[in-house]
C-alpha positions as a Markdown table, in Angstrom:
| # | Residue | x | y | z |
|---|---|---|---|---|
| 1 | Met | 9.4 | -13.7 | -37.7 |
| 2 | Val | 8.3 | -14.0 | -34.0 |
| 3 | Ser | 8.8 | -17.5 | -32.2 |
| 4 | Lys | 5.6 | -19.0 | -30.8 |
| 5 | Thr | 5.6 | -18.7 | -27.0 |
| 6 | Asp | 3.2 | -20.3 | -24.6 |
| 7 | Phe | 1.7 | -16.9 | -23.7 |
| 8 | Asp | 2.2 | -13.5 | -24.6 |
| 9 | Val | 2.6 | -12.2 | -20.8 |
| 10 | Gly | 3.4 | -14.2 | -17.9 |
| 11 | Ile | 2.3 | -12.6 | -14.6 |
| 12 | Ile | 3.9 | -13.9 | -11.2 |
| 13 | Gly | 1.5 | -13.3 | -8.5 |
| 14 | Gly | -2.3 | -13.2 | -8.4 |
| 15 | Gly | -2.8 | -10.4 | -5.8 |
| 16 | Pro | -4.3 | -7.0 | -6.6 |
| 17 | Ala | -1.4 | -6.1 | -8.8 |
| 18 | Gly | -1.3 | -9.1 | -10.6 |
| 19 | Ser | -5.0 | -9.7 | -11.0 |
| 20 | Ser | -5.5 | -6.2 | -12.0 |
| 21 | Met | -2.8 | -6.2 | -14.7 |
| 22 | Ala | -4.4 | -9.7 | -16.1 |
| 23 | Ala | -7.7 | -7.9 | -16.3 |
| 24 | Tyr | -6.3 | -4.9 | -18.4 |
| 25 | Leu | -4.4 | -7.1 | -20.6 |
| 26 | Ala | -7.1 | -9.6 | -21.1 |
| 27 | Lys | -9.6 | -6.7 | -22.1 |
| 28 | Ala | -6.9 | -5.6 | -24.7 |
| 29 | Gly | -6.8 | -9.0 | -26.2 |
| 30 | Ile | -3.4 | -10.0 | -25.1 |
| 31 | Asp | -3.0 | -13.7 | -24.0 |
| 32 | Cys | -1.9 | -13.6 | -20.4 |
| 33 | Val | -1.3 | -16.2 | -17.5 |
| 34 | Val | -1.1 | -15.6 | -13.9 |
| 35 | Phe | 0.9 | -17.9 | -11.7 |
| 36 | Glu | -0.2 | -17.6 | -8.1 |
| 37 | Arg | 1.6 | -19.7 | -5.5 |
| 38 | Glu | -1.3 | -20.0 | -2.9 |
| 39 | Leu | -4.9 | -21.2 | -3.3 |
| 40 | Phe | -7.5 | -18.4 | -2.9 |
| 41 | Pro | -9.1 | -17.4 | -1.0 |
| 42 | Arg | -6.4 | -16.6 | 1.7 |
| 43 | Pro | -6.0 | -13.9 | 4.4 |
| 44 | His | -3.9 | -11.0 | 3.7 |
| 45 | Val | -3.0 | -7.6 | 5.3 |
| 46 | Gly | -3.8 | -4.3 | 3.8 |
| 47 | Glu | -7.5 | -4.1 | 4.1 |
| 48 | Ser | -8.3 | -0.5 | 3.5 |
| 49 | Leu | -8.4 | 1.3 | 0.2 |
| 50 | Val | -7.9 | 4.9 | -1.0 |
| 51 | Pro | -10.3 | 6.4 | -3.5 |
| 52 | Ser | -7.9 | 6.4 | -6.4 |
| 53 | Ser | -8.4 | 2.5 | -6.6 |
| 54 | Thr | -12.1 | 3.3 | -8.1 |
| 55 | Arg | -10.4 | 4.6 | -11.2 |
| 56 | Val | -9.1 | 1.1 | -11.8 |
| 57 | Phe | -12.5 | -0.5 | -10.8 |
| 58 | Lys | -14.3 | 1.5 | -13.4 |
| 59 | Asp | -11.6 | 0.8 | -16.1 |
| 60 | Leu | -12.2 | -3.2 | -15.4 |
| 61 | Asp | -16.1 | -2.9 | -15.1 |
| 62 | Phe | -15.4 | -4.1 | -11.3 |
| 63 | Leu | -17.4 | -1.5 | -9.6 |
| 64 | Pro | -20.7 | -3.6 | -9.7 |
| 65 | Val | -18.8 | -6.5 | -8.0 |
| 66 | Met | -17.5 | -4.3 | -5.2 |
| 67 | Glu | -21.0 | -3.1 | -4.5 |
| 68 | Ala | -22.5 | -6.3 | -4.7 |
| 69 | Ser | -20.0 | -7.7 | -2.2 |
| 70 | Lys | -21.2 | -5.2 | 0.4 |
| 71 | Phe | -18.0 | -4.2 | 1.4 |
| 72 | Pro | -18.0 | -1.4 | 4.0 |
| 73 | Arg | -17.9 | 2.0 | 2.6 |
| 74 | Lys | -15.0 | 4.0 | 3.7 |
| 75 | Tyr | -16.1 | 7.9 | 3.7 |
| 76 | Gly | -12.9 | 9.3 | 5.6 |
| 77 | Ala | -10.0 | 8.7 | 7.8 |
| 78 | Ala | -9.3 | 9.9 | 11.5 |
| 79 | Trp | -6.2 | 10.3 | 13.7 |
| 80 | Thr | -6.2 | 10.3 | 17.4 |
| 81 | Ala | -3.4 | 10.9 | 20.1 |
| 82 | Ala | -2.8 | 9.6 | 23.4 |
| 83 | Thr | -2.4 | 13.1 | 24.8 |
| 84 | Ser | -3.1 | 16.7 | 24.0 |
| 85 | Arg | -0.8 | 18.4 | 21.9 |
| 86 | Thr | -1.5 | 22.1 | 22.7 |
| 87 | Phe | 1.6 | 24.2 | 23.0 |
| 88 | Asp | 2.1 | 27.8 | 24.2 |
| 89 | Met | 3.0 | 28.9 | 20.7 |
| 90 | Asn | 2.4 | 27.4 | 17.2 |
| 91 | Phe | 4.9 | 27.5 | 14.3 |
| 92 | Asp | 3.8 | 29.5 | 11.1 |
| 93 | Asn | 0.4 | 29.8 | 12.8 |
| 94 | Leu | -0.6 | 26.3 | 12.3 |
| 95 | Pro | -3.3 | 24.9 | 14.5 |
| 96 | Val | -2.3 | 22.0 | 16.8 |
| 97 | Asp | -4.9 | 19.4 | 18.1 |
| 98 | Asn | -4.9 | 15.8 | 19.4 |
| 99 | His | -6.9 | 14.5 | 16.5 |
| 100 | Ala | -7.7 | 15.1 | 12.9 |
| 101 | Asp | -10.1 | 13.8 | 10.4 |
| 102 | Leu | -11.0 | 14.2 | 6.7 |
| 103 | Met | -13.9 | 13.2 | 4.6 |
| 104 | Phe | -13.2 | 12.4 | 0.9 |
| 105 | Gln | -16.1 | 14.3 | -0.3 |
| 106 | Glu | -14.4 | 17.5 | 0.7 |
| 107 | Arg | -12.3 | 17.5 | -2.5 |
| 108 | Asp | -13.8 | 16.6 | -6.0 |
| 109 | Gln | -11.4 | 14.0 | -7.5 |
| 110 | Pro | -11.2 | 13.8 | -11.4 |
| 111 | Gly | -12.4 | 10.3 | -12.6 |
| 112 | Val | -13.9 | 9.3 | -9.3 |
| 113 | Glu | -17.6 | 10.0 | -9.1 |
| 114 | Gln | -18.5 | 8.4 | -5.7 |
| 115 | Asn | -17.4 | 9.9 | -2.3 |
| 116 | Tyr | -16.3 | 6.8 | -0.7 |
| 117 | Thr | -14.0 | 3.9 | -1.2 |
| 118 | Tyr | -14.0 | 0.6 | 0.7 |
| 119 | His | -12.9 | -1.5 | 3.5 |
| 120 | Val | -12.1 | -5.2 | 2.3 |
| 121 | Asp | -11.6 | -8.8 | 3.6 |
| 122 | Arg | -8.5 | -9.3 | 1.5 |
| 123 | Gly | -9.2 | -13.0 | 1.3 |
| 124 | Leu | -12.7 | -12.1 | -0.4 |
| 125 | Phe | -11.6 | -9.0 | -2.3 |
| 126 | Asp | -8.4 | -10.7 | -3.9 |
| 127 | Asn | -10.4 | -13.8 | -4.9 |
| 128 | Leu | -13.0 | -11.8 | -6.6 |
| 129 | Leu | -10.6 | -9.7 | -8.5 |
| 130 | Leu | -8.7 | -12.7 | -9.6 |
| 131 | Gln | -11.8 | -14.4 | -10.9 |
| 132 | His | -12.8 | -11.3 | -12.5 |
| 133 | Ala | -9.4 | -11.3 | -14.6 |
| 134 | His | -10.3 | -15.0 | -15.4 |
| 135 | Gly | -13.7 | -14.2 | -16.5 |
| 136 | Leu | -12.1 | -11.6 | -19.0 |
| 137 | Gly | -10.1 | -14.1 | -20.5 |
| 138 | Ala | -7.0 | -14.4 | -18.4 |
| 139 | Thr | -5.5 | -17.8 | -17.7 |
| 140 | Val | -5.1 | -18.4 | -14.0 |
| 141 | Tyr | -2.9 | -21.2 | -12.2 |
| 142 | Glu | -3.2 | -21.3 | -8.5 |
| 143 | Gly | -0.6 | -23.4 | -6.1 |
| 144 | Val | 2.1 | -22.7 | -8.6 |
| 145 | Ser | 5.1 | -21.1 | -7.5 |
| 146 | Val | 7.6 | -19.3 | -9.8 |
| 147 | Lys | 11.1 | -19.9 | -9.1 |
| 148 | Gly | 12.9 | -17.9 | -11.5 |
| 149 | Ala | 13.3 | -16.7 | -15.1 |
| 150 | Asp | 15.8 | -17.0 | -17.9 |
| 151 | Phe | 16.3 | -13.8 | -20.1 |
| 152 | Ser | 19.2 | -15.1 | -22.2 |
| 153 | Asp | 16.9 | -15.6 | -25.4 |
| 154 | Pro | 16.5 | -12.0 | -26.7 |
| 155 | Gly | 13.0 | -13.2 | -28.0 |
| 156 | Glu | 11.3 | -14.7 | -25.0 |
| 157 | Val | 11.5 | -15.3 | -21.3 |
| 158 | Arg | 11.5 | -19.0 | -19.9 |
| 159 | Leu | 9.9 | -19.3 | -16.6 |
| 160 | Thr | 10.5 | -22.3 | -14.1 |
| 161 | Tyr | 7.8 | -23.0 | -11.6 |
| 162 | Gly | 6.9 | -25.6 | -9.1 |
| 163 | Trp | 3.8 | -27.7 | -10.0 |
| 164 | Gly | 3.2 | -30.2 | -7.1 |
| 165 | Arg | 6.4 | -32.2 | -6.6 |
| 166 | Arg | 7.9 | -31.4 | -10.1 |
| 167 | Asp | 9.3 | -28.4 | -12.0 |
| 168 | Ala | 7.9 | -27.2 | -15.2 |
| 169 | Gln | 8.6 | -24.5 | -17.8 |
| 170 | Ala | 6.7 | -21.9 | -19.8 |
| 171 | Thr | 7.8 | -19.4 | -22.4 |
| 172 | Val | 6.3 | -15.9 | -22.5 |
| 173 | Arg | 7.1 | -12.8 | -24.8 |
| 174 | Met | 7.5 | -10.7 | -21.6 |
| 175 | Leu | 7.0 | -10.8 | -17.9 |
| 176 | Val | 5.3 | -8.9 | -15.2 |
| 177 | Asp | 6.5 | -9.5 | -11.5 |
| 178 | Ala | 3.7 | -8.8 | -9.2 |
| 179 | Ser | 4.9 | -11.3 | -6.6 |
| 180 | Gly | 4.6 | -8.8 | -3.7 |
| 181 | Arg | 7.2 | -8.6 | -0.9 |
| 182 | Arg | 8.8 | -11.7 | -2.3 |
| 183 | Thr | 9.9 | -9.7 | -5.3 |
| 184 | Val | 10.9 | -12.9 | -7.2 |
| 185 | Ile | 12.7 | -11.0 | -10.1 |
| 186 | Gly | 13.8 | -8.0 | -8.1 |
| 187 | Asn | 15.8 | -10.4 | -6.0 |
| 188 | Gln | 16.9 | -12.5 | -8.7 |
| 189 | Met | 18.3 | -9.5 | -10.4 |
| 190 | Lys | 19.8 | -8.0 | -7.1 |
| 191 | Trp | 17.6 | -4.7 | -7.7 |
| 192 | Arg | 16.2 | -4.6 | -4.3 |
| 193 | Leu | 17.3 | -1.9 | -1.7 |
| 194 | Lys | 16.3 | -2.6 | 1.8 |
| 195 | Asp | 16.0 | 0.3 | 4.0 |
| 196 | Pro | 18.4 | -0.1 | 7.3 |
| 197 | Val | 16.8 | 2.6 | 9.1 |
| 198 | Phe | 12.9 | 2.6 | 8.2 |
| 199 | Asp | 12.3 | -0.8 | 10.0 |
| 200 | Gln | 8.7 | -0.9 | 10.9 |
| 201 | Tyr | 7.0 | -4.2 | 11.9 |
| 202 | Ala | 3.3 | -4.9 | 12.4 |
| 203 | Ile | 1.4 | -7.4 | 14.8 |
| 204 | His | -2.4 | -7.7 | 13.9 |
| 205 | Thr | -5.6 | -9.6 | 14.2 |
| 206 | Trp | -9.3 | -9.4 | 13.9 |
| 207 | Phe | -11.9 | -8.7 | 16.7 |
| 208 | Gln | -15.6 | -9.3 | 16.7 |
| 209 | Asp | -18.2 | -7.0 | 18.4 |
| 210 | Tyr | -15.5 | -4.3 | 19.1 |
| 211 | Asp | -17.3 | -0.9 | 19.6 |
| 212 | Arg | -15.8 | 1.1 | 17.0 |
| 213 | Arg | -17.4 | 4.2 | 18.5 |
| 214 | Ala | -14.8 | 4.0 | 21.6 |
| 215 | Leu | -12.5 | 6.7 | 20.2 |
| 216 | Ala | -14.9 | 8.5 | 17.8 |
| 217 | Tyr | -15.8 | 12.0 | 18.5 |
| 218 | Arg | -18.8 | 12.1 | 16.0 |
| 219 | Glu | -21.7 | 9.6 | 15.4 |
| 220 | Asp | -20.9 | 9.3 | 11.6 |
| 221 | Met | -17.5 | 7.7 | 12.1 |
| 222 | Asp | -18.3 | 4.2 | 12.5 |
| 223 | Asn | -16.8 | 3.0 | 9.3 |
| 224 | Tyr | -13.9 | 5.3 | 9.2 |
| 225 | Ile | -10.4 | 4.1 | 9.2 |
| 226 | Phe | -8.8 | 5.2 | 12.6 |
| 227 | Ile | -5.0 | 5.7 | 13.1 |
| 228 | His | -4.4 | 5.8 | 17.0 |
| 229 | Phe | -0.9 | 7.4 | 17.9 |
| 230 | Leu | 0.7 | 5.8 | 20.9 |
| 231 | Pro | 2.9 | 7.3 | 23.5 |
| 232 | Ile | 5.7 | 5.1 | 22.2 |
| 233 | Ser | 8.2 | 6.4 | 19.8 |
| 234 | Asn | 6.9 | 5.7 | 16.2 |
| 235 | Thr | 4.4 | 3.6 | 17.1 |
| 236 | Trp | 0.6 | 3.5 | 16.1 |
| 237 | Ile | -2.5 | 1.3 | 15.8 |
| 238 | Trp | -4.8 | 0.8 | 12.9 |
| 239 | Gln | -8.6 | 0.3 | 13.3 |
| 240 | Ile | -10.4 | -1.1 | 10.1 |
| 241 | Pro | -14.1 | -2.2 | 9.8 |
| 242 | Ile | -14.2 | -5.5 | 7.8 |
| 243 | Thr | -17.8 | -6.2 | 8.3 |
| 244 | Asp | -20.5 | -4.7 | 10.7 |
| 245 | Arg | -19.2 | -7.0 | 13.5 |
| 246 | Leu | -15.5 | -7.5 | 12.4 |
| 247 | Thr | -12.7 | -5.0 | 13.1 |
| 248 | Ser | -9.0 | -5.4 | 12.0 |
| 249 | Val | -6.6 | -4.0 | 14.6 |
| 250 | Gly | -2.9 | -3.8 | 14.4 |
| 251 | Val | 0.1 | -2.5 | 16.0 |
| 252 | Val | 3.0 | -0.9 | 14.0 |
| 253 | Thr | 6.2 | -0.1 | 15.7 |
| 254 | Gln | 9.9 | 0.1 | 15.1 |
| 255 | Lys | 12.0 | -3.4 | 14.9 |
| 256 | Lys | 13.8 | -2.4 | 18.0 |
| 257 | Asn | 10.6 | -2.4 | 19.9 |
| 258 | Phe | 9.2 | -5.5 | 18.6 |
| 259 | Ala | 9.4 | -8.7 | 20.7 |
| 260 | Thr | 11.1 | -11.7 | 19.4 |
| 261 | Ser | 9.0 | -14.6 | 20.5 |
| 262 | Arg | 5.1 | -15.5 | 19.6 |
| 263 | Glu | 4.1 | -15.2 | 23.2 |
| 264 | Ser | 6.0 | -12.0 | 24.0 |
| 265 | Arg | 4.8 | -10.2 | 20.7 |
| 266 | Glu | 1.2 | -10.9 | 21.9 |
| 267 | Lys | 2.0 | -9.3 | 25.3 |
| 268 | Phe | 3.7 | -6.4 | 23.4 |
| 269 | Phe | 0.6 | -6.1 | 21.4 |
| 270 | Trp | -1.6 | -5.7 | 24.6 |
| 271 | Glu | 1.1 | -3.6 | 26.3 |
| 272 | Cys | 0.7 | -1.1 | 23.3 |
| 273 | Val | -2.9 | -1.2 | 23.3 |
| 274 | Gly | -2.8 | -0.6 | 27.1 |
| 275 | Ser | -1.1 | 2.6 | 26.5 |
| 276 | Arg | -4.7 | 4.1 | 25.4 |
| 277 | Pro | -6.8 | 2.7 | 28.2 |
| 278 | Glu | -10.1 | 3.5 | 26.5 |
| 279 | Leu | -9.0 | 1.2 | 23.5 |
| 280 | Leu | -7.9 | -1.5 | 25.7 |
| 281 | Glu | -11.2 | -1.8 | 27.6 |
| 282 | Asn | -13.2 | -2.0 | 24.5 |
| 283 | Leu | -10.8 | -4.6 | 22.7 |
| 284 | Gln | -10.8 | -6.8 | 25.9 |
| 285 | Ala | -14.7 | -6.8 | 25.8 |
| 286 | Ala | -14.5 | -8.0 | 22.2 |
| 287 | Asp | -13.7 | -11.4 | 21.0 |
| 288 | Arg | -10.6 | -12.1 | 19.0 |
| 289 | Val | -11.5 | -14.2 | 16.0 |
| 290 | Arg | -8.2 | -14.7 | 14.3 |
| 291 | Pro | -4.4 | -15.6 | 15.6 |
| 292 | Phe | -2.1 | -12.8 | 15.7 |
| 293 | Lys | 0.0 | -12.5 | 12.7 |
| 294 | Asp | 3.1 | -10.2 | 12.3 |
| 295 | Glu | 4.6 | -8.6 | 9.3 |
| 296 | Gly | 8.1 | -7.2 | 8.6 |
| 297 | Asp | 10.5 | -6.1 | 5.9 |
| 298 | Tyr | 8.3 | -3.3 | 5.1 |
| 299 | Ser | 10.5 | -0.7 | 3.6 |
| 300 | Tyr | 12.3 | -1.2 | 0.5 |
| 301 | Ala | 12.9 | -0.1 | -3.1 |
| 302 | Met | 14.2 | -1.2 | -6.4 |
| 303 | Gln | 17.2 | 0.2 | -8.3 |
| 304 | Gln | 14.9 | -0.2 | -11.4 |
| 305 | Ile | 11.6 | -1.5 | -12.0 |
| 306 | Thr | 11.7 | -2.3 | -15.6 |
| 307 | Gly | 14.0 | -4.1 | -17.8 |
| 308 | Asp | 14.2 | -5.8 | -21.5 |
| 309 | Arg | 10.9 | -7.8 | -21.5 |
| 310 | Ile | 10.2 | -7.3 | -17.6 |
| 311 | Val | 8.1 | -4.8 | -15.7 |
| 312 | Leu | 7.7 | -5.0 | -11.8 |
| 313 | Ile | 4.3 | -3.9 | -10.3 |
| 314 | Gly | 2.7 | -3.4 | -6.8 |
| 315 | Asp | 4.7 | -4.5 | -3.6 |
| 316 | Ala | 7.4 | -6.2 | -6.0 |
| 317 | Ala | 8.2 | -2.8 | -7.2 |
| 318 | Arg | 8.2 | -1.0 | -4.0 |
| 319 | Phe | 6.9 | -0.8 | -0.3 |
| 320 | Val | 7.2 | 2.1 | 2.0 |
| 321 | Asp | 4.9 | 1.9 | 5.0 |
| 322 | Pro | 1.2 | 0.9 | 5.8 |
| 323 | Ile | 0.3 | 4.3 | 7.6 |
| 324 | Phe | -1.7 | 5.8 | 4.8 |
| 325 | Ser | -3.4 | 2.6 | 3.4 |
| 326 | Thr | -1.7 | 2.9 | 0.1 |
| 327 | Gly | -0.6 | -0.6 | -0.6 |
| 328 | Val | -3.6 | -2.1 | -2.8 |
| 329 | Ser | -4.1 | 1.3 | -4.4 |
| 330 | Ile | -0.4 | 1.7 | -5.5 |
| 331 | Ala | -0.9 | -1.9 | -6.8 |
| 332 | Leu | -3.8 | -1.2 | -8.9 |
| 333 | Asn | -2.6 | 1.9 | -10.3 |
| 334 | Cys | 0.8 | 0.1 | -11.2 |
| 335 | Ser | -1.4 | -1.8 | -13.6 |
| 336 | Arg | -3.3 | 1.0 | -14.7 |
| 337 | Phe | 0.1 | 2.8 | -15.8 |
| 338 | Ala | 2.2 | -0.3 | -16.8 |
| 339 | Ser | -0.6 | -1.9 | -18.9 |
| 340 | Arg | -0.5 | 0.9 | -21.2 |
| 341 | Asp | 3.1 | 0.6 | -21.9 |
| 342 | Val | 2.7 | -3.1 | -22.3 |
| 343 | Ile | -0.2 | -3.0 | -24.7 |
| 344 | Thr | 1.9 | -0.4 | -26.7 |
| 345 | Ala | 5.0 | -2.9 | -26.6 |
| 346 | Phe | 2.9 | -5.6 | -28.2 |
| 347 | Glu | 1.6 | -3.1 | -30.8 |
| 348 | Thr | 5.2 | -1.9 | -31.8 |
| 349 | Gly | 7.2 | -5.1 | -30.9 |
| 350 | Asp | 9.4 | -3.1 | -28.9 |
| 351 | Phe | 10.0 | -5.0 | -25.4 |
| 352 | Ser | 13.2 | -3.0 | -24.6 |
| 353 | Arg | 13.3 | -1.2 | -21.2 |
| 354 | Gly | 12.9 | 2.1 | -22.8 |
| 355 | Ala | 9.4 | 0.8 | -23.9 |
| 356 | Phe | 8.3 | 1.1 | -20.3 |
| 357 | Gln | 9.8 | 4.3 | -19.5 |
| 358 | Thr | 6.6 | 6.2 | -19.0 |
| 359 | Tyr | 5.5 | 3.7 | -16.4 |
| 360 | Glu | 8.8 | 3.6 | -14.6 |
| 361 | Ser | 9.0 | 7.5 | -14.5 |
| 362 | Thr | 5.4 | 7.9 | -13.3 |
| 363 | Leu | 5.6 | 5.2 | -10.6 |
| 364 | Lys | 9.0 | 6.7 | -9.3 |
| 365 | Arg | 7.5 | 10.1 | -9.0 |
| 366 | Gly | 4.6 | 8.9 | -7.2 |
| 367 | Thr | 6.8 | 6.7 | -4.9 |
| 368 | Arg | 9.0 | 9.6 | -4.2 |
| 369 | Asn | 6.1 | 11.8 | -3.2 |
| 370 | Trp | 4.7 | 9.0 | -1.1 |
| 371 | Tyr | 8.0 | 8.5 | 0.9 |
| 372 | Asn | 8.6 | 12.0 | 1.1 |
| 373 | Phe | 5.0 | 12.4 | 2.9 |
| 374 | Ile | 5.6 | 9.3 | 5.1 |
| 375 | Ser | 9.1 | 10.4 | 6.1 |
| 376 | Val | 7.9 | 13.9 | 7.2 |
| 377 | Tyr | 5.0 | 12.2 | 9.0 |
| 378 | Tyr | 7.3 | 9.9 | 11.1 |
| 379 | Arg | 9.9 | 12.7 | 11.6 |
| 380 | Leu | 7.5 | 15.1 | 12.9 |
| 381 | Asn | 3.8 | 13.7 | 13.2 |
| 382 | Val | 2.4 | 16.8 | 14.8 |
| 383 | Leu | 3.1 | 18.5 | 11.7 |
| 384 | Phe | 0.6 | 16.2 | 9.9 |
| 385 | Thr | -2.3 | 16.8 | 12.1 |
| 386 | Ala | -1.6 | 20.4 | 12.1 |
| 387 | Phe | -1.5 | 20.5 | 8.3 |
| 388 | Val | -5.0 | 18.7 | 8.2 |
| 389 | Asn | -6.8 | 21.0 | 10.4 |
| 390 | Asp | -5.3 | 24.1 | 8.7 |
| 391 | Pro | -7.7 | 25.2 | 5.9 |
| 392 | Arg | -4.8 | 26.7 | 3.9 |
| 393 | Tyr | -3.4 | 22.9 | 3.3 |
| 394 | Arg | -6.2 | 20.6 | 4.1 |
| 395 | Leu | -7.5 | 20.1 | 0.5 |
| 396 | Asp | -3.7 | 19.6 | -0.7 |
| 397 | Val | -3.3 | 16.9 | 2.1 |
| 398 | Leu | -6.5 | 15.2 | 1.2 |
| 399 | Lys | -5.3 | 14.9 | -2.4 |
| 400 | Leu | -2.4 | 13.1 | -1.1 |
| 401 | Leu | -4.6 | 10.8 | 1.0 |
| 402 | Gln | -7.1 | 10.2 | -2.1 |
| 403 | Gly | -4.0 | 8.6 | -3.9 |
| 404 | Asp | -3.4 | 11.5 | -6.4 |
| 405 | Val | 0.5 | 11.5 | -6.1 |
| 406 | Tyr | 1.6 | 10.8 | -9.6 |
| 407 | Asp | 1.3 | 14.1 | -11.5 |
| 408 | Asp | 3.5 | 16.6 | -9.7 |
| 409 | Asp | 7.4 | 16.0 | -9.1 |
| 410 | Glu | 6.8 | 17.6 | -5.5 |
| 411 | Pro | 3.5 | 18.9 | -4.5 |
| 412 | Glu | 3.7 | 22.3 | -2.9 |
| 413 | Val | 2.2 | 21.2 | 0.3 |
| 414 | Leu | 5.0 | 18.5 | 0.7 |
| 415 | Ala | 7.6 | 21.0 | -0.1 |
| 416 | Lys | 6.1 | 23.4 | 2.9 |
| 417 | Met | 6.0 | 20.5 | 5.3 |
| 418 | Arg | 9.7 | 19.6 | 4.3 |
| 419 | Glu | 10.6 | 23.2 | 4.8 |
| 420 | Ile | 9.1 | 23.3 | 8.2 |
| 421 | Val | 10.6 | 20.3 | 9.5 |
| 422 | Ser | 14.0 | 21.3 | 8.3 |
| 423 | Gln | 13.6 | 24.6 | 10.4 |
| 424 | Val | 12.7 | 22.8 | 13.4 |
| 425 | Glu | 15.6 | 20.3 | 13.1 |
| 426 | Gln | 17.9 | 23.4 | 12.9 |
| 427 | Thr | 16.2 | 25.0 | 15.8 |
| 428 | Glu | 17.0 | 23.3 | 19.2 |
| 429 | Asp | 14.9 | 25.5 | 21.3 |
| 430 | His | 11.8 | 25.2 | 19.0 |
| 431 | Val | 8.7 | 24.3 | 20.8 |
| 432 | Trp | 8.4 | 21.3 | 18.4 |
| 433 | His | 11.9 | 20.1 | 18.4 |
| 434 | Lys | 11.6 | 17.5 | 21.4 |
| 435 | Leu | 8.8 | 15.9 | 19.3 |
| 436 | Leu | 11.1 | 15.1 | 16.2 |
| 437 | Gly | 11.2 | 11.3 | 15.5 |
| 438 | Asp | 14.3 | 9.4 | 14.3 |
| 439 | Leu | 12.9 | 7.6 | 11.3 |
| 440 | Thr | 14.0 | 8.3 | 7.8 |
| 441 | Val | 13.3 | 6.6 | 4.4 |
| 442 | Asn | 16.7 | 6.0 | 2.9 |
| 443 | Ala | 16.4 | 3.3 | 0.5 |
| 444 | Phe | 14.4 | 5.4 | -1.9 |
| 445 | Val | 16.9 | 8.0 | -2.0 |
| 446 | Ser | 19.1 | 5.7 | -4.0 |
| 447 | Ala | 16.4 | 4.3 | -5.9 |
| 448 | Ala | 15.0 | 7.7 | -7.0 |
| 449 | Gln | 18.4 | 8.4 | -8.6 |
| 450 | Thr | 18.7 | 5.5 | -10.8 |
């Protein structure tokens, strides 16, 4: 006989991963509770979505909420470079240019009928999704911080959490860790693998009345996400519309470039922006409306993301880099995949690690493809723009950027990109050899072997 617990499923974290998981489970009639340590709404980085998010919104009947909220529609993405990248010769007949852009409508995406996704104010978006989960039947506690979990009883998990000045406990039949980069259970289990090489940091803020056409080269690009390459090693700037007047701007760079004090970090931000004079001029003409905020510890993996009565999702399961705006999409799709295994576990009564193997293998396959894509990008980013601009590979790259990375062990376009990088690495007199970066994503190699 199954002992009675306080809830069927406990979910640590109410961000996009936790709230979408709660919504999936509540729709299936599973009694779940979300423990969120902050009080929503709160600001958060990761403001641009990719189209695969739409599948989750459809599943959860959340698309009408997204449309009613009037978030800027994201029809495509563009990349610009500080200097021209035209060479005397091209490798494998690849075109080389100083910019690239893609529109999502260029490729039909199964299960996604609309040709756009969204840019979002994460404070508003996360709150809407959490309240939607609550409306579907999930219990939500805010201002409650989970401190740890006791798995010693084979029939339940006992959570300890802080409630005001006192600690309290709750029992659940299984646990979902969606605690973001805090990775509450991942750290408790010592599963986390921090990458010692791939050490990007970001400093970001919002500007009001910035002219988003400053670096656009067509009139229809106002609501694109822009990635501006900088003439600083492995450093780039994001430009994301938040409303018709607000724009999020962030500098991403290596830790060795990142200043230590708050004052010098702000100086560093403006020095980076200054390497693109046309960007600097327009940002200085706009009004900064939020303090500068920095983010670190970007790249890590987990030795495992499931166990007996435990599943890790979203950033609690992995994080690579924000370059392709995949964080929220992966969080949402983690819930889409993991919820199926969790619902089946309640149908069969099997909560062992093996019960969640489909989710674990699916996410690891997708993560492996993402880190291969991102590591190739940083190793030789001229190759990325070349592939985007080449009709032979354009739609295959677009498929990755739409977030469809979970089906193939290695997409053919990734294998081709890695082959070219390898040849450039081995040929010192190659025209692209001097453009090789020094970043790799080592943590995921060990994780993928687990």
